[in-house]
C-alpha positions as CSV (number, residue, x, y, z in Angstrom):
1,X,0.0,0.0,0.0
2,X,1.4,3.4,-1.0
3,X,2.0,5.8,1.8
4,X,0.2,9.1,1.4
5,X,2.4,12.2,1.7
6,X,2.1,13.8,5.2
7,X,1.2,17.4,5.5
8,X,0.4,20.1,3.0
9,X,4.0,20.2,1.7
10,X,3.9,16.5,0.9
11,X,0.7,16.8,-1.1
12,X,2.1,19.7,-3.0
13,X,5.2,17.7,-3.9
14,X,3.1,14.8,-5.0
15,X,0.9,17.0,-7.1
16,X,3.9,18.7,-8.7
17,X,5.5,15.3,-9.5
18,X,2.2,14.1,-11.1
19,X,1.9,17.3,-13.1
20,X,5.5,16.8,-14.4
21,X,4.8,13.2,-15.2
22,X,1.6,14.0,-17.1
23,X,3.4,16.7,-19.1
24,X,6.3,14.3,-19.9
25,X,3.9,11.6,-21.1
26,X,2.1,14.1,-23.3
27,X,5.4,15.5,-24.6
28,X,6.5,12.0,-25.5
29,X,3.4,11.5,-27.6
30,X,3.8,14.8,-29.4
31,X,7.6,14.7,-30.0
32,X,7.4,11.1,-31.2
33,X,4.6,12.0,-33.6
34,X,6.0,15.2,-35.0
35,X,9.7,15.5,-34.1
36,X,11.2,18.4,-32.1
37,X,11.0,21.1,-34.8
38,X,7.4,20.5,-35.7
39,X,6.1,19.8,-32.2
40,X,3.8,22.4,-30.7
41,X,3.7,23.3,-27.1
42,X,0.0,24.0,-27.4
43,X,-0.6,20.3,-28.4
44,X,1.4,19.1,-25.4
45,X,-0.5,21.2,-22.9
46,X,-3.8,20.2,-24.5
47,X,-3.0,16.5,-24.2
48,X,-1.8,17.0,-20.6
49,X,-4.9,18.9,-19.7
50,X,-2.7,21.8,-18.4
51,X,-1.7,25.3,-19.5
52,X,1.3,26.9,-21.3
53,X,2.1,28.8,-18.1
54,X,2.2,25.6,-16.1
55,X,4.5,23.9,-18.6
56,X,6.9,26.8,-18.6
57,X,6.9,26.9,-14.8
58,X,7.8,23.2,-14.6
59,X,10.2,22.9,-17.5
60,X,11.1,26.3,-18.8
61,X,10.1,25.6,-22.4
62,X,10.1,23.2,-25.4
63,X,13.8,22.6,-25.4
64,X,13.9,21.8,-21.7
65,X,11.0,19.5,-22.0
66,X,12.7,17.6,-24.8
67,X,15.9,17.3,-22.8
68,X,14.0,16.1,-19.8
69,X,12.6,13.3,-21.9
70,X,16.1,12.5,-23.2
71,X,17.6,12.5,-19.7
72,X,14.9,10.2,-18.4
73,X,15.4,7.8,-21.3
74,X,19.2,7.7,-20.8
75,X,18.7,7.3,-17.1
76,X,16.4,4.3,-17.6
77,X,19.1,2.7,-19.9
78,X,21.8,3.3,-17.2
79,X,19.7,2.0,-14.3
80,X,18.7,-1.2,-16.1
81,X,22.2,-1.9,-17.4
82,X,23.7,-1.3,-13.9
83,X,21.1,-3.6,-12.3
84,X,21.8,-6.3,-14.9
85,X,25.5,-6.2,-14.3
86,X,25.0,-6.3,-10.5
87,X,22.7,-9.3,-10.9
88,X,25.3,-11.1,-13.0
89,X,28.0,-10.4,-10.5
90,X,25.8,-11.7,-7.7
91,X,25.3,-14.9,-9.7
92,X,29.1,-15.4,-9.8
93,X,29.9,-13.9,-13.2
94,X,33.3,-12.3,-13.2
95,X,34.4,-12.3,-16.8
96,X,34.5,-8.6,-17.9
97,X,33.1,-9.4,-21.4
98,X,30.1,-11.4,-20.0
99,X,29.4,-8.5,-17.6
100,X,29.5,-6.2,-20.5
101,X,27.1,-8.5,-22.4
102,X,24.7,-8.4,-19.4
103,X,24.6,-4.6,-19.5
104,X,24.3,-4.7,-23.3
105,X,21.3,-7.0,-23.2
106,X,19.6,-4.6,-20.8
107,X,20.4,-1.6,-23.0
108,X,19.1,-3.3,-26.1
109,X,15.9,-4.5,-24.3
110,X,15.3,-0.9,-23.3
111,X,15.8,0.2,-26.9
112,X,12.9,-2.0,-27.9
113,X,10.7,-1.2,-24.9
114,X,11.1,2.5,-25.5
115,X,11.6,2.3,-29.2
116,X,9.5,5.4,-29.9
117,X,12.0,7.5,-27.8
118,X,15.0,5.7,-29.3
119,X,13.9,6.6,-32.8
120,X,13.1,10.2,-31.7
121,X,16.6,10.8,-30.3
122,X,18.5,9.1,-33.1
123,X,16.8,11.1,-35.8
124,X,19.0,14.2,-35.1
125,X,15.9,16.4,-34.9
126,X,16.6,18.2,-31.6
127,X,17.3,21.6,-30.1
128,X,20.5,23.5,-30.7
129,X,23.4,21.8,-28.9
130,X,21.7,18.4,-28.7
131,X,24.3,16.7,-30.9
132,X,27.1,17.9,-28.7
133,X,25.3,16.6,-25.6
134,X,24.9,13.2,-27.3
135,X,28.6,13.1,-28.2
136,X,29.5,14.0,-24.6
137,X,27.2,11.3,-23.3
138,X,28.8,8.8,-25.7
139,X,32.3,9.6,-24.4
140,X,31.1,9.0,-20.9
141,X,29.6,5.7,-22.0
142,X,32.9,4.6,-23.6
143,X,34.7,5.4,-20.3
144,X,32.2,3.4,-18.3
145,X,32.6,0.5,-20.6
146,X,36.4,0.7,-20.4
147,X,36.0,0.3,-16.6
148,X,33.5,-2.6,-17.0
149,X,35.7,-4.4,-19.5
150,X,38.8,-3.8,-17.3
151,X,40.7,-2.2,-20.2
152,X,43.4,0.4,-19.9
153,X,44.6,3.3,-22.0
154,X,46.7,1.5,-24.6
155,X,45.7,2.2,-28.2
156,X,44.3,-1.4,-28.7
157,X,42.3,-1.1,-25.5
158,X,40.8,2.2,-26.5
159,X,39.9,0.9,-29.9
160,X,38.4,-2.2,-28.5
161,X,36.1,-0.2,-26.2
162,X,35.2,2.2,-29.0
163,X,34.3,-0.7,-31.3
164,X,32.2,-2.6,-28.8
165,X,30.4,0.5,-27.7
166,X,29.6,1.3,-31.3
167,X,28.3,-2.2,-31.9
168,X,25.8,-1.8,-29.0
169,X,24.8,1.7,-30.1
170,X,24.2,0.7,-33.7
171,X,22.4,-2.5,-32.6
172,X,20.1,-0.3,-30.4
173,X,19.2,1.6,-33.6
174,X,18.4,-1.6,-35.4
175,X,16.4,-2.9,-32.5
176,X,14.3,0.3,-32.2
177,X,13.4,0.2,-35.9
178,X,12.6,-3.6,-36.0
179,X,9.2,-4.6,-37.3
180,X,8.3,-6.7,-34.3
181,X,9.7,-8.1,-31.1
182,X,11.0,-11.3,-32.8
183,X,13.0,-9.3,-35.2
184,X,14.3,-7.1,-32.3
185,X,15.4,-10.2,-30.4
186,X,17.2,-11.5,-33.5
187,X,19.2,-8.3,-33.7
188,X,20.0,-8.5,-30.0
189,X,21.2,-12.1,-30.3
190,X,23.3,-11.2,-33.4
191,X,24.9,-8.3,-31.5
192,X,25.8,-10.5,-28.6
193,X,27.2,-13.1,-30.9
194,X,29.3,-10.4,-32.7
195,X,30.7,-9.3,-29.3
196,X,31.7,-12.8,-28.4
197,X,33.3,-13.3,-31.8
198,X,35.3,-10.1,-31.5
199,X,36.4,-11.2,-28.0
200,X,37.6,-14.6,-29.2
201,X,39.4,-13.0,-32.2
202,X,41.1,-10.5,-29.9
203,X,42.2,-13.2,-27.5
204,X,43.7,-15.2,-30.3
205,X,46.0,-12.4,-31.5
């Protein structure tokens, strides 16, 4: 049973959180249907049953609303991947590549579950500066994967991490544009197989 917020301040916080959630859900529908450039704030607030003033109060504008959706999407990817890696470690998995694969599976599953957002953010239709933000986030992702894969700073190590991160990123695009869940799963399985082949080939050199 959910605990009710205590006191007036608690209820106000709950109402604010619900208002933001409703606006984000409405924005998701509008942005995914029209893209960033053609999305209208008026349609977002109409779907949310709110007002333009309320939207600007909670988010500041169309750009901030779009970026809030992106941050939420990226955060969901990171949380699910982290949880999957932790679960694999708890089960006794200690091979860095298998731990990477556990995180990759979670990432790719999220790409299918939130395929509307994945397609939106990979289209390149975003506010000014969005491409730079995506590149910065990718560099962070590469660094995180280097730690997970227990690789250092040698040229071959850096190239290995870059290649494997690219494989997962491109597989995520293919998953998000798959016709159905079966096709998406085939892409996921192919990506995991490719990672294992790459690992075996690297170990043999």
